[in-house]
Steps between C-alpha positions, in 0.01 A plus 500: 500500500636837398477787748361832382763767441403694812515194725833393351649843569372492857648153552836613362501803728412287801780252428753779452403653835521165677847428370650850489394651831671254740825524303509877529428489872763243595840571651747220430775554756734255322472675166489878542595680179595868528706718269647207306603317817353193666484479879428178690369593845346162581757447778334793680155341486300419810390736780753765605422768757610830642359629828471869576447614860421828670350603830183695571451602862717215618325233290703322233342513154647233271420463132616189314538528124520153342569448130515199269609597151435156349154402619210598721566502873378187675322540830647314793288219641435661840438853373154648530340584168411853608863564595637425154496659159261342246600216271707615203702756695868525407576771757323537834534751785385391848485758777500411868490712811697294745355149460161626381420474129370820345482454123635323192542684172565325166758716325533301175365189333229359275215636707226575250273245671550658841423865427846585367665506160722296267867446581602664170878476565754738349875433480778746422873444467657755735788591271257592222256685726404860421620601848856633514545356849433148366742517207793394720310208656493142382180307550130511428197686637177304539167678546208291626149641514157368593494590871226698669421668833152599608510807718223567757302707248474182288719649230745251349859615458707301247825356634829419327836353588825601332805282566844593372715190465857631515805296403727396786733211414563427870136451601250221447216732594397323821755651737356643822155377405212534745290194569161558330328231710560688826218743581636614835776752450744663733502875556697710256844643566401798715203619290401858577169558672266731315140607483248270334495688172612410151583651164218736403520400135326170563254346742697175495652457850793298361651796316861578586856511375796309628725677749741732322318469168454873463736632765216590737488207738509669837125497554329787674205610704309653210170346393617442141829328589536131422626295798856379458523133402775246448533176310539212743812292451679782317817432703519160326557684170198355314490473123134604484462864606187708555514843332156654538126453487323815389279646228635505146642836396314499168169392656442551872203262489734201451713369788837344417727272701865532393761235582863444402625143467873437458595166349742334258195379307436858390836518323498512122640223283802590291676371189388171351266433794280795410164437344428141412440213738630261234857627528732219620680552827851641471618298797602138445435242766754280676422187296531695175853596595580139596387375159699770323816424700467124439455557127795739474719268707414196288562690177834630628606148606413348160670778304815496710516117498452485125773758445734307729436167323553659159830665585646227721378183328391623156154353563217531248120447508364338816852468634513877536246500780625426851365163611379450144446127551272562794301765315471272194374212716264719700183412299570127543575541871177695545305232310643223720422696815136553396464129415641404840261734680201359312605144576536587869155658510338210318678248718385668821143494376497127425367262763758267651475184714272200453175517310180402674369150404 
């Protein structure tokens, strides 16, 4: 049965949407292409966290930012559903006041089915970025969207996460890492006590910059000062660093979490390794070298022996080769050895002793 033209066009459009949309929304952490370079960040997959802490009237306020660049965050078995970000979240912020849960905010992920947006990732090679400050860096910037935050007036603010993966040959990317499964955090390193007020540009109570981010980290008694905060575990020199969480400069209605992640996996490939996965490895293994050395040694022995037999004994033909008789008889010796092995195997399989009557 032939479909009408209109129905056929609708079917084609539906199929194209089904197959094209998921591809555009996916972020393959093992195959990130940016500016002619491929980055494999799969070794940094799984949940990784930074914890920011500050004090308000003597109470510790801790916010845990957990990110998984390869897949959606998986809820722990004993975690309460209302204390977690929705399924599909790639980045989640959980705020606690002491041991008391306050809120969870999905900052990025495929969250269209939960009131948010599509992940819609963007990748940029730092050295080819339009920013002059990035031109000297080596690595890749990954922008993940899809997050949302519903403020008390029931207005939804879009959320984003921007992670700069910076090349550092000496780091795996997991140094000084905070345990994401631990919800009870210690107090920060002497966080300053301030008034319970936040950045006036947003009603999101998580808004703040890292200490020293803008040179104004002393806190203050004014109502519009952000309380001083610190990243827990910073003395362990972590590879994953919190930069800021604040409204986007170009659009103050969008909140952005910014992180810097130092790792050797953010380093660019060079020379023959650049580009294709099908390039053979330039490093030979141990057994390859053994085979090469055995071959070269055997060839050298035969050549030197043949030269010696020619000059000393005037040998010709098979007589040139050292141990020529043995080499000439080798096929027959091998044939006899195989026959002997077969006879042994057949003999061991035969039944000996008396036959039953």
